[in-house]
N, C-alpha and C positions, 0 to 999 in steps of 0.2 A: 716553672717553665720546663718543657721537655728538653732533656740534655741535647738532643739532636738539633733543636732550634738554637741553643747556645753555641754549639760547634759551628753551625752554618753562619750565624751572625758574626761570630768572632772572625771566621775566615773571610767573609765578605768585607767586613770593615777593614781588615788588614790588606786585602787586595785593593780596595778603593783608595786608601791613602798612598799606596805605592804606585798607583796609576796616575792619579792627579798630580799636577805640578804646583798647585797653589797651597801655600802653607796654612791658609785660613781654614781649609776643610779638615785636615788632621787636628788642628788646634781646637776647633769646635767639637769634633768627635772625642778628643781626649777629655775635654770638660764634661761632656755628656757621660763618658765612662766613669769619670771620677764621681759624678753625682750618683750613678748607679751603684758604685762601690759603697758609698755611704748609705744609700737606701737599703742595700743588702746587708749592712752591718758587718762587713768584712774589711773595713777600712784599715783597722789596726795591722792586720797581717799583710794586706795588699800593699799599703803604702810603705811598710817596712821593706818588703821584697823589692818593690819598685824603686825606692830610694837607693838600695844597695846596688842596683844595676844602673839606674839612670844617672846618678850623680857622677860617678867616675866616667861613665860613657860620655856625658855632656862635656866634661872637662877635656878629655882627650880629643873629642870631636872638634871642639872649638880651637884647641891647640893645633891640630893638624890642618883642618880646613880653613880656619880663619887666620892663622899666623904663619905656619910653616910652608904651606903650599903657595906657589906663585900664582896670583890671581890672573884671570883673563882681563878683568877690568881693574886697573890699579887705583881704585878709589878707597881712600882710607876711611874707616868708620870711627875708630878710636886710635889714639897714639899715646903710649905711655913710655916716654923716653925714647929708647931705641926699638921698642916693641910696637908693631903696627897691626891692628886687627882690620883686615880688608873686608869691605862691605860685601862683595860677591861671595867670599868664603864664609862669612857669617851667615848670609842668607841660605847658602847650601847646607851649612851645619844645622841651622834652625829647622829646615825642612826634613833633614834626615832624622834629627832628634824627635820631632813631633811624630814622624812615621813610626819610629821604633817605640815611642811612648804609647801610641794607639795599639800596636801589636802586643806589647807587654801587658797593658791594662786589660785588653780584651780577653786574653787567654788566662791571666791571673784571676779575673772575675769568673771566668768559666770554671777554672780548676778549683776555686774556693767555694763555689755555690753548687756545683753538680755533684750529686751523691753517686759513688761508684756503682752501687747495685742498680740504681735506676738508669744510669748511663749504659751499663752493659745490656740491660733488657731493651732499652730504647734502640740501641744500635742493632741488636739482633732482630728486633721487630721490623727494622727497615731493611733487612736482608743482608746485613754484614755478617760474615762467618763468625762463629763463636770463638774460634782461635784468634782471629784478628781483633775481635772486640776485647778479648781478655788481654792480649798483648798491649793494646792501646791503653787500657785502664791500668795495667800493671806498670807501664812506663810512667804514668802520672803519680803513682803511689811509691815507687821504689826509692826515690831520693829522700822524701820525708821519713820513710821507714828506716833507711840506712842511717840517716842523721840521728834519729831518736835512739837507734840501737847503738851507734857509736858513742852517743852521750852517756847512755847507761853503762857501757863497758868502761868508759873513761872514769866515771864516778866510782865504779866498783874497784878499779885499779888504784885510784887515789885513796879509797878507804883501806886498801891493803898496804899503803905506804909508798906507792909509786909517785914520785914527784913529776908532775907534768907542767909545772910553771917555772922551771929553773932555766939554765942557759940553753943555747941552741943545741948543743950536743946531747943534753939530757932529753930535750924535747924530741929530737930525731929518734933516740932510742925508745921513747914512749910511743911514738907513732908506729914503730916496728912492732912493739908489744901489743898495740891496738889492732893492727891489721889481721893478725892470725885469728883471734876470736871473732872479729867482725866478719871475716870471710867464711869461717866455719859456720857461724850462726846464720849467715845469709843463705848458704847452701842448704842447711837444715830446714829453714823456712820455706825455701823453694821446693824441696822434696815433700814437705808436709802439705803444701798447697797442691802439688801434683796428685798426691794420694787422695786428698779431699775432693778434687775435681773429678777424678776417676770414680770415686764412690758416689758422686752425685750425677753420674751419667753425662759427663761433659761432652763426650764424643758420640752420644746416642743420636740416632737418626729419628726423623719423624717430628710431629708437632710436640711442643713443649708447654708445660704449665708453669707459670711464673708465680713466685711468692708475692711480688709487687706488681701493681698495675700502673703503667705509665701512660697517662692520658696524652692525646695529641689533638687538641682542639683545632677547629677550622681557622681561627684567628692566627695561631702559630704557623699553620701551613701557609697561609697567605703572607705572613711575615717572612718566611724562608724564601718564597718566590720573589718577594720585593727585594730581598737581599741580592738575589741573583740578577734581578733587573737593574739594581743600582750598580753592580759590577759592569754589566754590559753598557749601561749609560755612561759610566766613567771612561770605559775604553773608547766609546764613540766620541765623547767630548774631547778626549786627548788626541784622537786622530783628526778631528775637524778643526782644532784650534792650534 
């Protein structure tokens, strides 16, 4: 799929679930996205990242919305001793959680299936400035790259005798020892990328010839328009109901 189509659909789905007030719509969309995650065979990484964010978020959301906040409708859903889960708070927490789940799954699916090179070319073919396209792609890649680089530096320090699994004081000192090479290596990589981009005519004017050809079939263009229509329909439905 064209990366632009993935960006548009992920954005439209996120907008729709935040516009509608019925929890069933984000619930169905979350199930559809989970199915697509398995079809794309990226379920291992996506579910791991989703669980790391969604599980603590659901716990604190239920704690705040369902238990701690005073409800407008004092109808108890569950009572455990002195702890009461209010029905209105639970319903609000459920809606918020499903909305965030659709947002996370949509963009995780996009980030794990879209190839950076194809994404940059697709964005530039749609009229996005080359600098903006590069910043957008670099923002998606920087966190995994820093994480991998930090892991490599940590393993190298452990191989040289630095204990990173001891008490809190030792761990803090190991973090300080990790930050300096991590920052220096990040700056070196940024400088290397800048030199490579200049050598490839990154700021050159006029028509460009791309190494990869990113197709944009009619069906995907129709799908993008349908995504926009779905957002408009959701706004109209929310205003009329």
